[in-house]
C-alpha positions in Angstrom: 0.7 12.1 -22.2 -0.7 10.5 -19.2 -0.1 12.1 -15.8 -2.4 9.9 -13.8 -0.9 8.3 -10.7 -0.8 4.5 -10.8 -3.1 3.0 -8.1 -1.6 0.3 -5.9 -2.1 -3.2 -7.2 -4.0 -5.5 -4.8 -2.1 -8.6 -3.6 -4.3 -11.6 -2.6 -3.7 -13.2 0.8 -3.0 -16.6 -0.8 -0.2 -15.0 -3.0 1.3 -13.4 0.1 1.6 -16.8 1.7 3.6 -18.3 -1.2 7.1 -17.1 -0.3 6.6 -18.4 3.3 5.3 -21.7 2.0 8.2 -22.1 -0.4 10.7 -21.4 2.4 8.9 -23.9 4.6 8.9 -26.5 1.8 12.6 -26.2 1.2 13.4 -26.3 5.0 11.1 -29.3 5.4 12.6 -31.3 2.6 16.1 -30.7 3.8 15.2 -31.6 7.4 13.3 -34.7 6.5 16.2 -35.8 4.2 18.6 -35.3 7.0 16.5 -37.4 9.4 16.1 -40.1 6.7 19.9 -40.3 6.3 20.3 -40.4 10.1 17.7 -43.2 10.5 19.5 -45.2 7.8 23.0 -44.7 9.4 21.6 -45.4 12.9 19.9 -48.7 11.7 16.4 -47.6 12.6 13.7 -50.1 11.8 12.5 -50.2 8.2 9.0 -48.8 9.0 10.5 -45.6 10.4 12.7 -45.1 7.4 9.8 -45.8 5.1 7.6 -43.2 6.9 10.4 -40.7 6.7 11.0 -41.3 3.0 7.3 -40.9 2.4 7.3 -37.6 4.3 10.3 -36.3 2.3 8.6 -37.2 -1.0 5.4 -35.6 0.1 7.2 -32.4 1.0 9.0 -32.4 -2.3 5.7 -32.8 -4.1 4.3 -29.9 -2.2 7.4 -27.8 -3.3 6.7 -28.7 -6.9 3.0 -27.7 -6.5 4.0 -24.3 -5.3 5.0 -23.4 -8.8 1.3 -23.1 -9.6 -0.1 -20.0 -7.9 -3.6 -21.5 -7.8 -2.3 -24.5 -5.8 -0.7 -22.6 -2.9 -3.1 -23.7 -0.2 -3.1 -27.3 -1.5 0.7 -27.3 -1.4 0.7 -25.8 2.1 -1.7 -28.5 3.3 0.6 -31.2 1.8 3.7 -29.7 3.4 2.0 -29.6 6.8 0.7 -33.1 6.3 4.3 -34.3 5.5 5.5 -32.8 8.8 2.7 -34.4 10.7 3.3 -37.9 9.2 7.0 -37.6 10.0 6.3 -36.6 13.6 3.4 -39.0 14.3 5.1 -41.9 12.6 8.3 -41.5 14.6 6.2 -41.1 17.8 4.2 -44.3 17.1 7.4 -46.5 16.8 9.6 -44.9 19.4 7.5 -44.7 22.6 4.4 -42.5 22.0 4.4 -39.7 24.5 7.8 -40.8 25.8 9.2 -40.3 22.3 11.5 -37.4 21.7 9.4 -36.7 18.5 6.1 -36.0 20.4 7.0 -32.4 21.2 7.2 -31.8 17.5 3.4 -31.9 17.4 3.6 -28.4 18.8 5.3 -27.2 15.7 2.7 -28.6 13.3 0.1 -26.0 14.0 2.8 -23.3 14.1 3.9 -24.2 10.6 0.3 -24.5 9.4 -0.4 -21.0 10.7 2.7 -19.5 9.0 2.0 -21.0 5.6 -1.8 -21.5 5.7 -3.1 -18.7 7.9 -5.2 -18.7 11.0 -7.8 -21.3 9.9 -5.1 -23.7 8.8 -3.4 -23.3 12.1 -6.6 -24.0 14.0 -7.3 -27.1 12.0 -3.9 -28.6 12.4 -3.8 -27.5 16.1 -6.9 -29.6 16.6 -5.4 -32.6 14.7 -2.2 -32.3 16.8 -4.2 -32.1 20.1 -6.3 -35.1 19.2 -3.1 -37.0 18.3 -1.5 -36.1 21.6 -4.7 -37.4 23.4 -4.5 -40.6 21.3 -0.9 -41.1 22.2 -1.9 -40.9 25.9 -5.0 -43.1 25.7 -3.2 -45.8 23.7 0.1 -45.5 25.5 0.1 -49.2 26.5 -0.5 -50.4 23.0 2.0 -48.0 21.5 4.8 -49.1 23.9 4.3 -52.6 22.6 4.9 -51.3 19.0 8.1 -49.5 20.0 10.8 -50.7 17.7 13.5 -48.2 18.7 13.6 -46.7 22.2 14.5 -43.1 22.3 18.1 -42.4 22.9 19.8 -39.2 24.2 21.1 -38.5 20.8 17.6 -38.7 19.4 16.4 -36.2 22.1 19.3 -33.9 21.2 18.5 -34.0 17.5 14.8 -33.5 17.9 15.2 -30.7 20.5 17.8 -28.9 18.3 15.7 -29.1 15.2 12.6 -28.1 17.1 14.3 -25.0 18.5 15.8 -24.1 15.1 12.6 -24.7 13.2 10.5 -22.8 15.8 12.8 -19.9 15.7 12.9 -19.8 11.9 9.1 -20.0 11.7 8.6 -17.1 14.1 11.3 -15.1 12.4 9.9 -15.7 8.9 6.4 -15.0 10.2 7.4 -11.7 11.7 9.4 -10.8 8.6 6.4 -11.5 6.3 4.1 -9.6 8.7 6.3 -6.6 8.9 6.6 -6.5 5.1 2.9 -6.8 4.8 2.3 -4.0 7.2 4.8 -1.8 5.4 3.1 -2.6 2.0 -0.3 -1.9 3.6 0.9 1.5 5.0 2.3 2.4 1.6 -0.9 1.4 -0.1 -2.9 3.4 2.3 -0.7 6.4 1.8 -0.9 6.0 -2.0 -4.7 5.7 -1.8 -4.9 8.8 0.3 -2.6 10.6 -2.2 -4.9 9.5 -5.1 -8.0 10.7 -3.2 -6.4 14.1 -2.8 -5.1 14.5 -6.4 -6.8 15.5 -9.6 -6.2 12.4 -11.9 -5.4 14.5 -15.0 -3.1 17.2 -13.8 -1.7 15.4 -10.7 -2.2 18.5 -8.5 -4.6 18.7 -5.5 -8.3 18.4 -6.2 -11.0 20.8 -5.0 -12.0 18.8 -1.9 -8.4 18.6 -0.6 -7.7 22.2 -1.3 -10.7 23.3 0.8 -9.6 21.0 3.6 -6.0 22.3 3.6 -7.2 25.9 3.3 -9.6 25.6 6.2 -6.8 24.2 8.4 -4.4 27.0 7.3 -7.0 29.7 8.0 -7.8 28.3 11.4 -4.1 28.1 12.4 -3.0 31.5 11.1 -2.0 34.2 13.6 -3.9 37.4 14.0 -3.5 39.9 11.2 -1.4 37.5 9.1 -2.6 38.0 5.4 -4.1 35.1 3.5 -4.8 35.3 -0.2 -6.6 33.2 -2.7 -6.2 33.3 -6.5 -8.9 31.8 -8.7 -7.7 31.3 -12.3 -9.8 30.5 -15.4 -8.6 29.8 -18.9 -10.2 32.2 -21.4 -12.3 30.7 -24.2 -11.4 27.1 -23.2 -14.6 25.7 -24.8 -13.3 27.0 -28.1 -10.1 25.0 -27.6 -12.0 21.8 -27.0 -14.4 22.5 -29.9 -11.6 23.2 -32.3 -8.9 20.7 -31.3 -10.9 18.1 -29.3 -10.9 17.2 -25.6 -7.6 15.3 -25.7 -5.8 18.5 -26.8 -7.7 20.4 -24.2 -6.5 18.0 -21.5 -2.9 18.5 -22.7 -3.4 22.3 -22.5 -4.6 21.9 -18.9 -1.5 19.9 -18.1 0.6 22.6 -19.7 -1.1 25.4 -17.7 -0.3 23.4 -14.5 3.4 23.1 -15.5 3.7 26.9 -16.0 1.8 27.8 -12.8 3.8 25.3 -10.7 7.1 26.8 -11.8 6.0 30.3 -10.6 4.1 29.5 -7.4 6.0 29.1 -4.2 6.5 25.9 -2.2 4.3 27.1 0.6 1.4 27.9 -1.8 -1.4 25.3 -2.2 -2.3 24.8 -5.9 -5.3 22.8 -7.0 -7.7 22.2 -9.9 -11.0 23.7 -8.9 -13.0 22.2 -11.7 -13.0 22.1 -15.5 -10.6 24.8 -16.7 -10.5 26.6 -13.3 -7.6 26.4 -10.9 -7.1 27.9 -7.5 -4.2 28.8 -5.3 -3.9 29.6 -1.6 -1.1 32.0 -0.8 -0.4 31.9 2.9 1.2 35.0 4.6 0.7 37.0 1.4 -0.5 40.6 1.2 -2.8 41.9 -1.5 0.1 43.7 -3.2 2.2 40.5 -3.3 -0.8 38.4 -4.4 -1.5 40.8 -7.3 2.2 40.6 -8.3 2.2 36.8 -8.4 -1.1 36.7 -10.3 0.3 39.1 -12.9 3.3 36.9 -13.3 1.1 33.9 -13.8 -1.1 35.8 -16.3 1.9 37.1 -18.3 3.7 33.7 -18.3 0.7 31.9 -19.6 0.0 34.5 -22.2 3.6 34.2 -23.5 3.9 30.4 -23.2 3.6 28.0 -26.1 2.0 24.9 -24.5 3.1 21.7 -26.2 0.3 19.4 -27.4 0.2 16.6 -30.0 -1.6 19.1 -32.3 1.3 21.6 -32.0 2.1 24.4 -29.6 -1.0 26.1 -28.2 -1.4 29.6 -26.9 -4.0 30.9 -24.5 -4.7 33.5 -21.9 -6.2 33.4 -18.4 -8.3 35.6 -16.1 -7.6 35.7 -12.4 -9.7 36.8 -9.4 -8.1 37.6 -6.0 -9.5 37.7 -2.5 -7.5 38.6 0.6 -8.1 38.1 4.3 -6.0 40.2 6.6 -7.7 41.9 9.6 -11.0 40.0 9.4 -11.2 37.5 12.2 -14.5 35.8 11.3 -14.3 34.6 7.7 -14.5 31.2 5.9 -12.6 29.7 3.0 -15.9 29.5 1.2 -16.4 33.2 1.6 -12.9 33.9 0.3 -13.6 31.7 -2.7 -16.9 33.5 -3.3 -15.1 36.8 -3.3 -12.4 35.5 -5.6 -15.1 34.2 -8.0 -16.8 37.6 -8.1 -13.4 39.2 -9.0 -12.9 36.5 -11.6 -16.3 37.2 -13.1 -15.4 40.9 -13.3 -12.1 40.0 -15.1 -14.0 37.9 -17.6 -16.4 40.8 -18.2 -13.5 43.2 -18.7 -12.3 41.6 -21.9 -10.5 38.7 -20.1 -6.7 38.2 -19.7 -6.9 40.3 -16.6 -6.2 40.2 -12.9 -8.9 41.7 -10.6 -9.0 41.9 -6.8 -12.2 41.8 -4.9 -11.2 44.6 -2.5 -10.8 46.9 -5.5 -14.3 46.1 -6.6 -15.6 47.4 -3.3 -13.9 50.7 -4.1 -15.4 50.7 -7.6 -12.1 49.9 -9.3 -12.6 47.2 -11.9 -9.1 47.0 -13.4 -5.7 46.7 -11.8 
């Protein structure tokens, strides 16, 4: 029986980029295929069609590579390169900076950032910027290469695809980012929860109990009672020696199950260490705290705790400390008092409940 919470599994940055890269690959292949068909139907020059076919095949190859998780970045680089070849090839043969394809250079670093991350975006941003400068510096020569002057329909298609692609890229990027932030928040919450829990019994650990108790003590109103129960399993070492530590662990889990069924929702229950457990009972008088402690003691005495070695029976001793009218007192002082009462219960033949205030009056048994 394993009650340990499962820690969140780490997800690498490269793996998180895979869904975006896959979506970009599919969209790129579809878009480049559409443009290839359009160029063929519109009787574009053969060099343009060949460049577009090459870009489509390169994008398809990148999509195939994405099936291998270790090749995510390589595939993303190929996909970005396919888009760049498609854009720069069209610009070279349709007017350079005057080409309707040249604004697509803006989308190259955008796509690279979405599927490669910040460094990929910076790299392809630099490539695109240098390409734009090159188109300007060699504009005279490029105009001489122009095989198909840009038409209005070309501008419409390029502008439409650019708007759609840019919108899709931003949307996907924000969607992935929001999911990543949600997963991060969930992982942080899970890690916080794990840090506050005892891994065996799945209840609060000592550190978190003290933190919660200090906050509750500071926030309580004047004269509001505040009780602590310190519970210790009698002869627990004998259980471990006789049955083994695995059975002892199962017994601890069983004790927690019995106590959790009796304690109230407002009570704070924790494993204090070893076979000791502690409970904070807010707004609880000494009389009520004693009654709850007696219920815990009696329930555990009568319980048959299930283990792989068979049902196990045990008893517990409980020490109680109560803060009511005292204004200056610490949680550590209350725990110390409860520990003194617990020690007295152990000395008095065990399986008892003892309150620290009764010790002050010389009463050792309740």
